[in-house]
C-alpha positions, 0 to 999 in steps of 0.5 A: 891409939896413937898414929905412927907415920910409916910411909909416903907413897909417890906416883912418879913419871919414870919408876926406874929413874926414881928408884936409881936416884933414891938408891944413889943419893939416899942410899935407900934399898928396894926391899919389896916389889909387887904387881898392883893394878897391872903395874910394878910397885916398889918399896924402898927404905934405908937399910935396917929401917924397913919396918919404920919408914918407907917410900912406896914408889909407883908409876903413873905420876906427872912431874911436880914442877916445883917453883924455886921458892917452894920448900916442900921436900923430903929431909935426910940427915947426914953425919957431917957438913962434909957429907952435905958438901959431898952430896951437893958435889955429886948432884951438881955433876948430874944437874939435880942440885937446886939449893947450894949448901948453906947455913941457917940458924938452929934448928935448920943447920947446914943443908943442900937440896936436890931435885929427884927425877919426879920433881920432888925436892930432897934436902940433905942436912947436918946439925938439925935436932933430927937424925945422926948427932941429934942426941947432942942437940937441944930440941927447938 
């Protein structure tokens, strides 16, 4: 049997603020909520990917307080460099941009990074051999 990655579960300090962040910047949607162990648990996914990969977001976490040199992150692919710039502009306005847009050699591509309300870093990229346009690129 081959394992398949289906979800990441996150304990966060403020559930509603994190849900709004992933809705606003990642266009993820809440498609399931339930009470578990006396607390609300939210399942989020990109539209149409609810059976492929989701975030399970639960209250009770602490701020991750990642160092500026820590590149642990969740990665989201975008359709263009302009889309990366647009995300960076919105993040700059709200004070959550941690990595200005930059170009790196293939396979990294063009990307920026945001800090979610729980302290996780979230990368938005274009030109990686993953996501939109990947079928036109060679594997690294």
